[in-house]
C-alpha positions as CSV (number, residue, x, y, z in Angstrom):
1,M,0.0,0.0,0.0
2,L,1.4,3.4,-1.0
3,N,1.8,6.1,1.5
4,R,-0.2,9.0,0.0
5,E,-0.5,11.4,3.0
6,K,1.5,14.3,1.5
7,S,-0.3,13.9,-1.9
8,R,-3.7,14.1,-0.1
9,E,-2.6,17.2,1.7
10,A,-1.3,18.8,-1.5
11,F,-4.6,17.9,-3.2
12,A,-6.6,19.6,-0.5
13,R,-4.5,22.7,-0.9
14,A,-4.9,22.6,-4.6
15,T,-8.7,22.3,-4.5
16,R,-8.9,25.6,-2.6
17,V,-7.4,27.6,-5.5
18,I,-7.7,25.4,-8.6
19,P,-11.1,24.0,-10.0
20,G,-11.2,20.3,-9.0
21,G,-7.6,20.6,-7.8
22,V,-6.2,19.9,-11.2
23,N,-5.3,22.0,-14.3
24,S,-6.6,19.3,-16.7
25,P,-9.5,16.8,-16.2
26,A,-7.2,14.0,-17.5
27,R,-5.3,14.3,-14.2
28,A,-8.4,13.9,-12.0
29,F,-9.1,10.6,-10.2
30,G,-12.9,11.1,-10.3
31,A,-13.4,8.0,-12.5
32,V,-11.2,5.7,-10.4
33,G,-11.7,7.2,-6.9
34,G,-9.5,8.9,-4.5
35,S,-7.2,11.8,-5.2
36,P,-4.2,12.1,-7.5
37,L,-0.6,11.7,-6.6
38,F,1.6,14.8,-6.7
39,I,4.8,14.3,-8.5
40,E,8.2,15.6,-7.4
41,R,10.4,14.5,-10.2
42,G,10.9,12.1,-13.1
43,A,13.9,10.0,-14.1
44,G,14.0,7.7,-17.1
45,Q,11.0,5.3,-16.8
46,Y,10.2,6.3,-13.2
47,L,8.2,9.0,-11.4
48,F,8.8,9.9,-7.8
49,D,5.9,11.5,-5.8
50,I,6.1,13.9,-2.9
51,D,5.6,10.9,-0.5
52,G,8.8,9.3,-1.8
53,N,7.1,6.5,-3.8
54,R,8.9,5.3,-7.0
55,L,6.4,4.5,-9.8
56,I,6.9,2.7,-13.1
57,D,5.5,5.3,-15.5
58,Y,3.3,4.2,-18.4
59,I,1.9,7.7,-19.1
60,G,5.1,9.6,-20.0
61,S,3.3,13.0,-19.6
62,W,0.5,11.6,-21.9
63,G,3.0,10.6,-24.6
64,P,5.9,13.0,-25.1
65,H,8.5,11.2,-23.0
66,I,9.2,8.5,-25.5
67,L,12.9,8.8,-24.4
68,G,12.0,8.8,-20.8
69,H,12.1,11.6,-18.2
70,C,15.1,14.0,-18.2
71,H,16.9,12.5,-21.1
72,P,20.4,14.1,-21.0
73,N,20.3,15.3,-24.6
74,I,17.1,17.2,-24.0
75,V,18.1,18.6,-20.6
76,A,21.3,19.9,-22.1
77,A,19.5,21.5,-25.0
78,I,17.0,23.3,-22.7
79,E,19.7,24.4,-20.3
80,A,21.8,25.9,-23.2
81,A,18.7,27.7,-24.6
82,L,17.7,29.0,-21.2
83,T,20.9,31.0,-20.8
84,R,20.1,32.9,-24.0
85,G,16.6,33.9,-23.1
86,T,13.1,32.5,-22.7
87,S,11.1,34.4,-25.3
88,F,11.8,37.0,-27.9
89,G,8.7,37.6,-30.0
90,A,11.0,37.5,-33.0
91,P,12.2,34.7,-35.3
92,T,15.0,32.4,-34.3
93,E,17.0,29.9,-36.4
94,R,15.9,27.1,-34.2
95,E,12.3,27.5,-35.5
96,S,13.6,26.7,-39.0
97,E,15.7,23.8,-37.8
98,L,12.8,22.2,-36.0
99,A,10.5,22.8,-39.1
100,E,13.1,21.2,-41.3
101,L,13.3,18.1,-39.1
102,I,9.5,17.8,-39.2
103,V,9.2,18.3,-43.0
104,E,11.9,15.7,-43.6
105,A,10.2,13.1,-41.3
106,V,6.4,13.5,-41.9
107,P,5.3,12.5,-45.4
108,S,2.4,15.0,-45.7
109,I,4.2,18.1,-44.5
110,E,5.8,20.5,-47.0
111,K,5.4,23.6,-44.7
112,V,4.7,23.8,-41.0
113,R,3.6,26.4,-38.5
114,M,4.5,26.2,-34.9
115,V,1.9,26.8,-32.2
116,N,1.7,26.2,-28.4
117,S,-0.5,23.2,-27.9
118,G,-2.3,20.3,-29.7
119,T,-5.6,22.2,-29.3
120,E,-4.2,25.2,-31.0
121,A,-2.9,23.0,-33.8
122,T,-6.3,21.4,-34.5
123,M,-8.2,24.6,-34.1
124,S,-5.9,26.3,-36.6
125,A,-6.0,23.4,-39.1
126,I,-9.8,23.4,-39.1
127,R,-9.8,27.2,-39.7
128,L,-7.2,26.8,-42.5
129,A,-9.2,24.0,-44.2
130,R,-12.4,26.1,-44.1
131,G,-10.6,29.2,-45.4
132,H,-8.8,27.3,-48.1
133,T,-11.9,25.4,-49.5
134,G,-14.5,28.1,-48.8
135,R,-16.6,25.4,-47.2
136,N,-17.9,25.2,-43.6
137,V,-18.8,21.7,-42.6
138,V,-16.2,19.5,-40.8
139,V,-16.5,15.7,-40.3
140,K,-15.1,14.1,-37.2
141,F,-15.4,10.7,-35.6
142,A,-17.1,9.9,-32.3
143,G,-14.4,9.1,-29.7
144,C,-11.7,11.0,-31.4
145,Y,-10.5,13.9,-29.3
146,H,-8.9,17.0,-30.9
147,G,-8.5,19.3,-28.0
148,H,-11.0,21.6,-26.4
149,V,-12.0,23.3,-29.7
150,D,-15.6,24.5,-29.5
151,S,-16.6,23.1,-32.9
152,L,-15.1,19.7,-32.2
153,L,-16.5,19.0,-28.7
154,V,-19.1,16.7,-30.1
155,E,-18.9,13.1,-28.8
156,A,-15.3,13.7,-27.8
157,G,-13.1,11.1,-26.3
158,S,-10.7,11.0,-23.3
159,G,-11.8,13.3,-20.5
160,A,-15.1,13.9,-22.1
161,L,-15.8,10.1,-22.0
162,T,-14.4,9.6,-18.6
163,H,-16.6,12.3,-17.0
164,G,-19.7,11.5,-19.0
165,V,-19.9,14.8,-20.8
166,P,-19.5,14.1,-24.5
167,S,-20.6,17.6,-25.4
168,S,-19.5,20.4,-23.1
169,P,-21.8,23.2,-21.7
170,G,-20.6,26.6,-22.7
171,V,-20.4,25.6,-26.4
172,P,-23.2,27.3,-28.3
173,E,-25.2,25.3,-30.7
174,G,-24.0,27.5,-33.5
175,C,-20.4,26.3,-33.0
176,T,-21.3,22.7,-33.7
177,T,-23.9,23.2,-36.4
178,D,-21.3,22.6,-39.0
179,T,-19.7,19.6,-37.3
180,L,-20.8,16.0,-38.3
181,S,-19.8,13.2,-36.0
182,L,-19.5,9.8,-37.6
183,R,-18.6,6.3,-36.5
184,Y,-14.8,5.6,-36.4
185,N,-13.7,2.7,-38.6
186,D,-16.9,2.9,-40.7
187,A,-15.9,3.8,-44.2
188,D,-19.4,3.2,-45.6
189,H,-20.8,5.8,-43.1
190,L,-18.3,8.3,-44.4
191,A,-19.0,7.5,-48.0
192,D,-22.7,8.0,-47.5
193,T,-22.2,11.3,-45.8
194,L,-19.8,12.7,-48.5
195,A,-22.2,11.5,-51.2
196,K,-24.9,13.5,-49.7
197,R,-23.0,16.6,-48.5
198,G,-19.6,16.5,-50.2
199,D,-19.8,19.9,-51.7
200,E,-20.3,21.4,-48.2
201,I,-17.5,19.5,-46.4
202,A,-14.3,21.4,-45.9
203,A,-12.4,18.7,-44.0
204,V,-12.4,15.2,-42.5
205,I,-10.4,15.1,-39.3
206,L,-9.4,12.0,-37.3
207,E,-6.9,10.3,-35.1
208,P,-5.3,7.7,-37.5
209,V,-4.7,5.6,-34.4
210,V,-7.2,6.7,-31.7
211,G,-5.7,7.3,-28.3
212,N,-8.6,9.0,-26.6
213,M,-11.1,6.1,-26.2
214,G,-8.2,3.8,-25.4
215,C,-5.8,2.7,-28.1
216,V,-8.0,1.9,-31.1
217,P,-6.2,1.0,-34.4
218,P,-7.7,1.7,-37.8
219,Q,-9.2,-1.4,-39.4
220,T,-7.8,-2.5,-42.7
221,G,-8.8,-0.2,-45.5
222,F,-10.3,2.6,-43.3
223,L,-7.6,5.2,-43.7
224,E,-7.2,4.4,-47.4
225,A,-11.0,4.9,-47.8
226,C,-10.8,8.3,-46.0
227,R,-8.0,9.4,-48.3
228,E,-9.9,8.2,-51.5
229,L,-13.2,9.8,-50.5
230,C,-11.7,13.1,-49.5
231,T,-9.8,13.3,-52.8
232,K,-13.0,12.5,-54.7
233,H,-15.1,15.1,-53.0
234,G,-12.5,17.9,-52.7
235,A,-12.4,17.8,-48.9
236,I,-9.1,18.2,-46.9
237,L,-8.0,15.1,-45.0
238,I,-6.5,16.0,-41.6
239,F,-4.7,13.5,-39.5
240,D,-4.5,14.5,-35.8
241,E,-1.1,13.1,-35.0
242,V,-0.7,15.0,-31.8
243,M,-0.4,11.7,-30.0
244,T,0.9,9.4,-32.8
245,G,3.4,11.7,-34.4
246,F,6.9,10.4,-33.8
247,R,5.4,7.8,-31.5
248,V,4.1,4.9,-33.6
249,A,6.8,5.6,-36.2
250,F,9.3,8.4,-36.8
251,G,7.1,9.8,-39.5
252,G,3.9,9.1,-37.5
253,A,0.9,6.9,-38.3
254,Q,0.9,8.2,-41.9
255,A,4.3,6.7,-42.4
256,R,3.4,3.5,-40.7
257,Y,0.2,2.9,-42.7
258,G,1.3,4.5,-46.0
259,V,-1.6,6.9,-46.2
260,T,-0.8,10.6,-46.7
261,P,-3.3,13.3,-45.5
262,D,-3.4,16.9,-46.7
263,L,-2.8,18.4,-43.3
264,T,-1.3,17.0,-40.1
265,T,-1.5,18.3,-36.5
266,L,1.4,17.5,-34.1
267,G,2.3,18.0,-30.5
268,K,3.6,16.0,-27.5
269,I,6.9,14.5,-28.8
270,V,7.6,17.5,-31.1
271,G,8.3,19.5,-27.9
272,G,10.0,16.8,-26.0
273,G,7.8,17.5,-23.0
274,L,7.5,21.3,-23.3
275,P,4.3,23.0,-24.3
276,V,4.2,22.9,-28.1
277,G,2.1,22.1,-31.1
278,A,2.4,22.3,-34.9
279,Y,0.3,21.9,-38.0
280,G,1.5,21.5,-41.5
281,G,0.8,19.9,-44.9
282,R,0.7,20.7,-48.6
283,A,2.4,24.0,-49.4
284,D,-0.5,25.3,-51.4
285,I,-2.8,24.9,-48.4
286,M,-0.3,26.2,-45.9
287,D,0.3,29.3,-48.0
288,S,-3.3,30.3,-47.3
289,I,-2.2,31.2,-43.7
290,S,-1.3,34.8,-42.8
291,P,1.0,36.6,-43.5
292,V,1.1,34.9,-46.9
293,G,-2.6,34.2,-47.3
294,P,-5.9,35.5,-45.9
295,V,-6.5,33.0,-43.1
296,Y,-5.4,34.5,-39.8
297,Q,-3.6,32.7,-37.0
298,A,-1.0,34.0,-34.6
299,G,0.7,33.3,-31.3
300,T,3.2,35.4,-29.2
301,L,5.0,32.3,-27.8
302,S,4.8,30.2,-31.0
303,G,8.2,28.7,-31.8
304,N,9.4,29.4,-28.2
305,P,13.1,29.0,-28.0
306,L,13.0,26.6,-25.1
307,A,10.4,24.4,-26.7
308,T,12.1,24.4,-30.1
309,A,15.4,23.5,-28.4
310,S,13.7,20.6,-26.6
311,G,12.0,19.5,-29.8
312,I,15.1,19.5,-31.9
313,A,17.0,17.5,-29.3
314,T,14.2,14.9,-29.1
315,L,13.8,14.5,-32.9
316,K,17.5,14.3,-33.5
317,T,17.9,11.7,-30.8
318,L,15.1,9.6,-32.2
319,K,16.4,9.9,-35.7
320,E,19.9,8.9,-34.7
321,S,19.0,6.1,-32.3
322,D,16.0,4.7,-34.3
323,P,14.5,2.9,-31.3
324,Y,11.1,2.0,-32.9
325,D,11.6,-1.7,-33.5
326,K,12.9,-2.3,-30.0
327,L,10.1,-0.2,-28.5
328,E,7.5,-2.2,-30.3
329,A,9.0,-5.5,-29.2
330,T,9.1,-4.3,-25.6
331,T,5.5,-3.2,-25.8
332,T,4.4,-6.4,-27.4
333,R,6.0,-8.4,-24.6
334,L,4.3,-6.3,-22.0
335,V,0.9,-6.4,-23.7
336,G,1.2,-10.2,-24.0
337,G,1.9,-10.5,-20.3
338,L,-1.0,-8.4,-19.3
339,S,-3.3,-10.3,-21.6
340,D,-2.1,-13.6,-20.2
341,A,-2.7,-12.3,-16.7
342,A,-6.3,-11.3,-17.5
343,K,-6.9,-14.7,-19.3
344,S,-5.6,-16.6,-16.3
345,A,-8.0,-14.7,-14.1
346,G,-10.9,-15.4,-16.4
347,I,-11.6,-11.7,-17.0
348,P,-13.2,-10.6,-20.3
349,H,-10.7,-8.3,-21.9
350,Q,-9.2,-7.1,-25.1
351,V,-5.7,-5.7,-25.8
352,A,-4.8,-3.2,-28.5
353,Q,-1.4,-2.1,-29.5
354,V,0.2,0.1,-32.2
355,G,3.9,0.5,-31.8
356,S,4.6,1.7,-28.2
357,M,0.9,2.7,-27.5
358,F,-1.4,0.1,-25.9
359,T,-4.6,-0.4,-23.9
360,L,-5.9,-3.3,-21.8
361,F,-9.7,-3.0,-22.2
362,F,-12.1,-4.6,-19.8
363,N,-14.5,-5.5,-22.6
364,D,-15.6,-8.8,-24.1
365,E,-15.5,-7.6,-27.7
366,P,-12.8,-5.9,-29.8
367,V,-12.9,-2.1,-29.4
368,T,-13.2,-0.6,-32.8
369,N,-15.4,2.5,-32.2
370,Y,-16.9,4.8,-29.6
371,D,-20.1,2.7,-29.1
372,I,-18.1,-0.4,-28.1
373,S,-15.6,1.6,-26.0
374,A,-18.4,3.2,-24.0
375,R,-19.3,-0.3,-22.8
376,N,-16.0,-0.9,-21.1
377,D,-16.2,-2.2,-17.6
378,T,-15.0,1.0,-15.9
379,A,-15.8,-0.2,-12.4
380,R,-13.4,-3.1,-12.9
381,F,-10.8,-0.7,-14.4
382,A,-11.0,1.6,-11.4
383,R,-10.2,-1.4,-9.0
384,Y,-7.4,-2.5,-11.4
385,F,-5.9,1.0,-11.5
386,Q,-5.9,1.5,-7.7
387,E,-4.4,-1.9,-7.0
388,M,-1.7,-1.4,-9.7
389,L,-0.9,2.0,-8.2
390,D,-0.5,0.5,-4.8
391,R,2.1,-1.9,-6.4
392,G,4.0,1.1,-7.9
393,V,2.7,1.0,-11.4
394,Y,1.5,4.3,-12.7
395,L,-1.2,3.9,-15.3
396,P,-3.6,6.4,-16.9
397,C,-6.5,7.1,-14.5
398,S,-9.1,6.4,-17.2
399,Q,-10.0,3.3,-19.2
400,F,-10.3,5.6,-22.1
401,E,-6.7,6.7,-22.3
402,A,-3.8,5.0,-24.1
403,N,-0.7,3.8,-22.3
404,F,2.9,4.5,-23.5
405,V,6.2,2.7,-23.2
406,S,9.5,4.5,-23.3
407,T,13.0,3.5,-24.4
408,C,14.0,3.4,-20.7
409,H,11.6,0.6,-19.7
410,T,13.6,-2.6,-18.9
411,D,12.8,-6.3,-18.8
412,E,12.8,-5.9,-15.0
413,D,10.1,-3.2,-15.2
414,L,8.0,-5.3,-17.5
415,D,8.3,-8.3,-15.2
416,A,7.3,-6.3,-12.2
417,T,4.3,-4.8,-14.1
418,I,3.1,-8.2,-15.3
419,K,3.6,-9.7,-11.8
420,A,1.6,-6.9,-10.3
421,A,-1.2,-7.4,-12.9
422,R,-1.4,-11.1,-12.1
423,E,-1.9,-10.4,-8.4
424,V,-4.4,-7.7,-9.1
425,L,-6.5,-9.4,-11.8
426,S,-6.8,-12.6,-9.8
427,A,-8.2,-10.6,-6.9
428,I,-10.8,-8.5,-8.8
429,V,-12.6,-11.3,-10.8
């Protein structure tokens, strides 16, 4: 049993001045009970909380720490940048260097614009698609989460699923009138929609591998159908790779699956753990953005020198070390062990994995869309989460979030995690 006394005191303090005691709903423990741990530091594959507990981390700050916490290359780059200043409101060469690394790696991107978060990236990409096409309607897929953008908070995933609020109060009906929410992995549904309203639709946006209703891979042919249908009807295809970019492959899901969108949104790993986002794509579309074109988007801290330094160090390290095959093998071993543990306990479950992303679903059928994911046994997950936490394994506090493996996780970490899962699952049948 973990000692959580200091974290409980810290949470009580936080709730007095921060709504819900957290600055993002994804950090809240409402779905699993209790209060969150407060973290003091991270090192490699481990987190250390303020009570002195060491935790095997399978969140990695929700994805960016593919190289683990405090990688020496990244720390050195940030420290060097910090001595030169934190923000200038003027161009720096590091912005171009990071942009060049992204353009080289991601198949769809010919030009890229830096922003400060994944939400900014998707919001800007949607505006750009509408401005470039002169159309208003956007298609999304239920269970895909694209940040807290007003027009996209329709049957969102992640925190919206966890807290039972698939559409948020405070979003006027007018903001979502031009948003259509379809079933993920259902190409026929998309084809029917485009056949009826194709001349109105500016863009189709999706997570090519969903991470916000758990890890849900695209079924064979789905991404290809999205590409073909968007081309046929003149709609812009947007891949939200905020989570999958540089995670499931160096060039993202589009490189892994061989399907090239028109626009791509990025975040997480692109900043190496610092707040950053980016959107990019075909040059002719990107040149519709101000100051070249008429579609306005700006940001005082976009291309921040600390964030770009961290991003450059991260992408260079990933390019030089090419850890993806080993990462996938490590994750496959872990997922196999978790599945075996659930099977031994006789617990209905599914496992999903793409590269170093994975989810253990408490569900008796394969999770391919929102409707199925919404039927996950969240009560059983809550017990699993708490018991794993007491054994020093730090998992996402929601059944609807993906887990992440880093290059730092060792065989010993996997063995400890699988052993803990066997103990826990056998006790929560």
